[in-house]
FILO-532983 format. One record per residue (C-alpha): residue in three letters; z, x negated, y. Coordinates in steps of 0.2 Angstrom, whole numbers, padded with zeros to 4 digits, always signed. Example, Ala and Ser with C-alpha at 12.3 -4.5 7.8 and 13.67 -1.06 7.14 Angstrom:
REM residues 2
ala+0039-0062-0022;ser+0036-0068-0005;
REM end
This chain:
REM residues 465
unk+0175-0068-0300;unk+0173-0086-0295;unk+0154-0085-0294;unk+0155-0070-0283;unk+0168-0078-0272;unk+0157-0094-0270;unk+0142-0083-0265;unk+0152-0074-0251;unk+0158-0091-0245;unk+0140-0098-0244;unk+0134-0082-0234;unk+0148-0084-0222;unk+0144-0102-0219;unk+0125-0098-0217;unk+0128-0085-0204;unk+0142-0093-0194;unk+0129-0101-0182;unk+0126-0085-0173;unk+0137-0083-0158;unk+0139-0071-0143;unk+0146-0076-0126;unk+0145-0071-0108;unk+0148-0078-0091;unk+0150-0071-0073;unk+0136-0063-0064;unk+0134-0078-0052;unk+0117-0086-0049;unk+0122-0103-0057;unk+0133-0097-0071;unk+0122-0104-0085;unk+0115-0118-0075;unk+0110-0133-0085;unk+0112-0125-0102;unk+0099-0122-0115;unk+0099-0105-0124;unk+0092-0105-0141;unk+0091-0086-0143;unk+0091-0071-0132;unk+0099-0070-0114;unk+0102-0052-0109;unk+0103-0048-0091;unk+0108-0029-0090;unk+0107-0018-0075;unk+0099-0030-0063;unk+0092-0015-0053;unk+0109-0011-0048;unk+0115-0028-0042;unk+0118-0030-0024;unk+0113-0046-0016;unk+0131-0048-0010;unk+0136-0049-0028;unk+0121-0059-0034;unk+0104-0063-0029;unk+0095-0058-0045;unk+0079-0068-0041;unk+0089-0084-0038;unk+0098-0081-0054;unk+0082-0079-0063;unk+0075-0095-0057;unk+0091-0104-0065;unk+0091-0094-0081;unk+0072-0096-0083;unk+0075-0115-0086;unk+0088-0111-0099;unk+0075-0104-0111;unk+0060-0114-0106;unk+0060-0132-0102;unk+0050-0148-0106;unk+0035-0136-0110;unk+0044-0128-0125;unk+0051-0111-0127;unk+0069-0111-0133;unk+0074-0093-0131;unk+0069-0076-0123;unk+0076-0066-0108;unk+0078-0047-0108;unk+0081-0039-0091;unk+0085-0021-0094;unk+0090-0008-0081;unk+0088+0008-0072;unk+0085+0005-0053;unk+0096+0011-0039;unk+0091+0014-0021;unk+0083+0000-0013;unk+0098-0002-0002;unk+0110-0003-0017;unk+0102-0017-0027;unk+0084-0010-0030;unk+0076-0021-0017;unk+0082-0037-0025;unk+0076-0032-0042;unk+0059-0026-0034;unk+0056-0045-0030;unk+0058-0049-0048;unk+0047-0034-0054;unk+0033-0038-0042;unk+0033-0056-0048;unk+0031-0050-0066;unk+0015-0041-0066;unk+0005-0046-0081;unk-0010-0036-0074;unk-0013-0049-0062;unk-0015-0063-0075;unk-0033-0067-0079;unk-0038-0059-0096;unk-0041-0076-0104;unk-0024-0082-0100;unk-0007-0079-0108;unk+0000-0062-0101;unk+0017-0070-0099;unk+0010-0082-0086;unk+0016-0073-0072;unk+0025-0080-0057;unk+0042-0075-0065;unk+0037-0079-0083;unk+0042-0061-0088;unk+0031-0046-0091;unk+0034-0028-0086;unk+0039-0015-0099;unk+0042+0003-0092;unk+0046+0019-0102;unk+0045+0036-0093;unk+0062+0045-0094;unk+0054+0059-0103;unk+0050+0047-0118;unk+0068+0042-0120;unk+0078+0058-0120;unk+0074+0069-0135;unk+0067+0063-0152;unk+0061+0072-0168;unk+0068+0067-0185;unk+0054+0053-0186;unk+0060+0045-0170;unk+0045+0051-0160;unk+0049+0057-0142;unk+0048+0075-0138;unk+0039+0073-0122;unk+0036+0091-0117;unk+0054+0096-0120;unk+0061+0082-0109;unk+0049+0084-0095;unk+0052+0103-0094;unk+0071+0099-0093;unk+0069+0086-0080;unk+0057+0096-0070;unk+0069+0110-0069;unk+0082+0098-0062;unk+0070+0092-0049;unk+0066+0109-0044;unk+0084+0113-0042;unk+0086+0099-0029;unk+0070+0104-0019;unk+0080+0107-0003;unk+0092+0093-0005;unk+0083+0076-0002;unk+0098+0065-0006;unk+0101+0073-0023;unk+0083+0074-0027;unk+0081+0055-0024;unk+0096+0052-0035;unk+0089+0063-0049;unk+0072+0054-0048;unk+0080+0036-0048;unk+0090+0041-0064;unk+0075+0049-0073;unk+0059+0041-0066;unk+0042+0046-0073;unk+0031+0032-0068;unk+0032+0015-0060;unk+0029+0022-0042;unk+0046+0031-0044;unk+0056+0016-0049;unk+0059+0010-0031;unk+0064+0022-0018;unk+0073+0021-0002;unk+0087+0033+0004;unk+0078+0035+0020;unk+0093+0032+0031;unk+0083+0023+0044;unk+0068+0035+0043;unk+0062+0040+0060;unk+0051+0055+0054;unk+0053+0072+0046;unk+0061+0066+0030;unk+0058+0083+0021;unk+0040+0082+0024;unk+0038+0064+0018;unk+0049+0068+0003;unk+0038+0083-0002;unk+0022+0072-0001;unk+0031+0058-0010;unk+0034+0070-0025;unk+0015+0075-0025;unk+0008+0057-0025;unk+0020+0051-0037;unk+0017+0064-0050;unk+0009+0057-0066;unk-0006+0068-0065;unk-0010+0063-0047;unk-0027+0055-0046;unk-0033+0058-0028;unk-0034+0039-0024;unk-0043+0025-0031;unk-0039+0006-0030;unk-0053-0007-0028;unk-0062-0018-0016;unk-0076-0017-0003;unk-0089-0031-0005;unk-0105-0037+0003;unk-0121-0033-0006;unk-0128-0050-0012;unk-0113-0059-0004;unk-0122-0058+0014;unk-0110-0055+0028;unk-0115-0041+0039;unk-0126-0033+0026;unk-0122-0018+0016;unk-0104-0015+0012;unk-0101-0007-0006;unk-0086-0001-0016;unk-0081-0006-0033;unk-0066+0000-0043;unk-0052-0013-0047;unk-0037-0003-0053;unk-0027-0018-0058;unk-0029-0030-0043;unk-0039-0021-0030;unk-0033-0025-0012;unk-0039-0007-0006;unk-0032+0010-0010;unk-0044+0024-0004;unk-0044+0043-0004;unk-0061+0045+0003;unk-0077+0037-0004;unk-0094+0045+0003;unk-0103+0056-0009;unk-0120+0049-0003;unk-0116+0031+0002;unk-0134+0027+0005;unk-0135+0039+0020;unk-0117+0041+0025;unk-0109+0024+0024;unk-0113+0008+0034;unk-0116+0017+0051;unk-0117+0000+0060;unk-0130-0004+0073;unk-0137-0022+0070;unk-0145-0031+0085;unk-0151-0049+0088;unk-0141-0058+0101;unk-0143-0076+0108;unk-0132-0084+0095;unk-0135-0073+0080;unk-0134-0055+0075;unk-0122-0043+0084;unk-0114-0028+0075;unk-0109-0012+0083;unk-0099+0002+0074;unk-0107+0020+0076;unk-0095+0031+0067;unk-0080+0030+0079;unk-0081+0049+0081;unk-0076+0051+0062;unk-0064+0036+0058;unk-0054+0022+0066;unk-0044+0008+0060;unk-0027-0001+0063;unk-0023-0019+0058;unk-0006-0029+0057;unk-0010-0047+0054;unk+0000-0059+0043;unk+0015-0068+0051;unk+0026-0082+0047;unk+0044-0078+0046;unk+0056-0089+0056;unk+0069-0088+0042;unk+0063-0100+0028;unk+0071-0089+0015;unk+0060-0074+0020;unk+0042-0071+0014;unk+0027-0073+0025;unk+0022-0055+0030;unk+0007-0047+0022;unk-0008-0042+0032;unk-0011-0023+0032;unk-0025-0012+0038;unk-0027+0007+0038;unk-0042+0018+0041;unk-0038+0035+0049;unk-0050+0050+0047;unk-0051+0060+0063;unk-0053+0079+0064;unk-0066+0084+0051;unk-0071+0102+0048;unk-0080+0098+0032;unk-0065+0089+0024;unk-0050+0098+0030;unk-0038+0092+0017;unk-0041+0074+0023;unk-0043+0078+0041;unk-0031+0069+0053;unk-0023+0058+0041;unk-0025+0040+0033;unk-0038+0039+0020;unk-0038+0020+0016;unk-0026+0006+0015;unk-0029-0013+0014;unk-0015-0025+0009;unk-0017-0044+0007;unk-0008-0061+0009;unk-0021-0074+0010;unk-0016-0092+0015;unk-0029-0091+0029;unk-0024-0077+0041;unk-0042-0076+0047;unk-0048-0072+0029;unk-0038-0055+0030;unk-0047-0050+0046;unk-0064-0054+0038;unk-0059-0045+0021;unk-0054-0029+0032;unk-0070-0030+0041;unk-0080-0026+0025;unk-0071-0009+0024;unk-0074-0006+0042;unk-0092-0009+0040;unk-0092+0004+0025;unk-0084+0017+0036;unk-0093+0012+0052;unk-0078+0012+0063;unk-0069+0000+0075;unk-0050-0005+0074;unk-0035-0008+0085;unk-0026-0024+0080;unk-0009-0030+0085;unk-0013-0044+0097;unk+0004-0054+0099;unk-0003-0068+0088;unk-0020-0067+0096;unk-0036-0061+0089;unk-0046-0074+0079;unk-0061-0080+0090;unk-0071-0080+0073;unk-0073-0061+0074;unk-0083-0063+0090;unk-0092-0078+0084;unk-0098-0068+0069;unk-0105-0054+0080;unk-0091-0042+0077;unk-0083-0041+0094;unk-0088-0023+0096;unk-0077-0019+0081;unk-0061-0024+0090;unk-0054-0009+0101;unk-0046-0011+0118;unk-0029-0004+0121;unk-0031+0015+0124;unk-0028+0019+0142;unk-0016+0033+0137;unk-0004+0019+0132;unk-0005+0009+0148;unk+0012+0007+0157;unk+0004+0002+0174;unk-0009+0011+0185;unk-0021-0004+0185;unk-0033-0010+0172;unk-0024-0026+0168;unk-0019-0019+0151;unk-0037-0015+0147;unk-0038-0029+0134;unk-0042-0031+0116;unk-0028-0026+0104;unk-0011-0018+0106;unk+0004-0028+0111;unk+0020-0027+0101;unk+0035-0025+0113;unk+0050-0013+0115;unk+0040-0001+0126;unk+0024+0000+0115;unk+0033+0001+0099;unk+0044+0015+0104;unk+0028+0024+0110;unk+0019+0022+0094;unk+0034+0029+0084;unk+0035+0044+0095;unk+0017+0048+0093;unk+0019+0047+0074;unk+0034+0058+0074;unk+0023+0072+0082;unk+0009+0068+0070;unk+0020+0069+0055;unk+0026+0086+0060;unk+0009+0093+0063;unk-0001+0084+0049;unk+0011+0075+0038;unk+0008+0088+0024;unk-0009+0080+0021;unk-0003+0062+0019;unk-0010+0055+0003;unk-0009+0036+0002;unk+0008+0032-0008;unk+0012+0016+0001;unk+0009+0023+0018;unk+0021+0037+0014;unk+0035+0026+0006;unk+0034+0014+0021;unk+0036+0029+0033;unk+0052+0034+0024;unk+0059+0016+0023;unk+0054+0011+0041;unk+0068+0003+0051;unk+0062-0001+0069;unk+0075-0015+0070;unk+0066-0024+0056;unk+0048-0020+0061;unk+0040-0036+0054;unk+0045-0030+0036;unk+0034-0015+0037;unk+0016-0021+0038;unk+0009-0005+0032;unk+0019+0006+0043;unk+0014-0004+0059;unk-0005-0003+0053;unk-0003+0016+0051;unk+0004+0017+0069;unk-0010+0007+0076;unk-0024+0017+0068;unk-0015+0033+0074;unk-0015+0027+0092;unk-0033+0021+0090;unk-0038+0039+0085;unk-0032+0045+0102;unk-0044+0035+0112;unk-0056+0047+0121;unk-0074+0047+0115;unk-0088+0049+0127;unk-0098+0065+0125;unk-0113+0062+0113;unk-0130+0061+0121;unk-0141+0077+0118;unk-0159+0076+0121;unk-0169+0092+0122;unk-0187+0096+0127;unk-0188+0111+0139;unk-0204+0117+0131;unk-0194+0119+0115;unk-0181+0130+0123;unk-0193+0142+0133;unk-0209+0150+0129;unk-0224+0144+0140;unk-0237+0156+0147;unk-0254+0153+0155;unk-0256+0164+0170;unk-0273+0158+0176;unk-0283+0173+0170;unk-0281+0191+0173;unk-0269+0192+0159;unk-0256+0180+0154;unk-0257+0171+0137;unk-0245+0162+0127;unk-0247+0143+0126;unk-0243+0133+0110;unk-0228+0123+0113;unk-0230+0104+0113;unk-0215+0093+0112;
REM end
């Protein structure tokens, strides 16, 4: 009995170093402490900024488990995600900064901006299990799909169901759409299509110059992890269908002119610096719009390519976007409030920059016939109204996920937050610019039969073009 008692006492002393504590949810609750163990931050995707800024709190607690080049503990941030307006927006900042896919392959996967890595489990893998602990995917997916179908005509209830049971990472962050300016039912229906796990109608990658030569041939390569472009249309025969650009020799070098404006046009919203130091510098975003196309009706009159980047040099985004424009052979309409880089003209691409379409003029003279589209209350309202009409007519064809989500979330009072939305409005306006009728050359002799009447009987002449 004595020996047994001593053993129990020894075990208690050995385990007594394990402790559990908790603190309030404020950013600096653990400031200055070292955590030799695990820090669990639960339900950060439901934490409103008015309660706590989860990104600021992470930057504090990160130093609690890692300091002086040594790892003392681990951080687990587990959560489902609420609507963006109800806490999801703050957690999205942390999620975006934890993308291990953007870390070079030869580096530590945890060397992300946040020091965390993403782990996502689809809801249909966490509901039903067999006796061996394996998820019953089909059973769970069938039940959850039934719930989604039940709320097909109730966008608000459907949104709540998807947020509670997301199937993929794209479904994690959703807006309630309270500020949506367009037909929300159409956009929600398209959102369901493009967020389906089996959806594979778009590709992520990059356009690049063949041989690294600017103004040469623009080519496409898939880059599903870090590509700056998302496209829904790549030419079946790039050798004959892409790069429809006229190359001429000017006094100061080559001059390039896009020849495919009758099929495509682009819109570009450049990067901007926020006046509030706590806010991020905006992204540069560009879109490519496919005009009416009899041969590709499913993509006709909708956006087929999206470019997003945030380079330190704003001019670099223009030049990167130009590669895609060379591929599609089309001009683009940029927002011109910050000016259009002179470098575009210096590199011979001035013809790629569209002038403001005349059907957007607010005066009867040509003083507004200038490159780019200004951003002001009048033009912004005009572009929203044009897109409202377009969504009703063609919204059921929208296929780029980020363009759809930005259309849902767009708040005109915070326009600078929605770079992709602005770019989509610009390319839509660009698509309405009237095109001159194509020149048609026809030889009369190829249309009418020619006769020789010099003899007693007329004879047919051989046509010579």
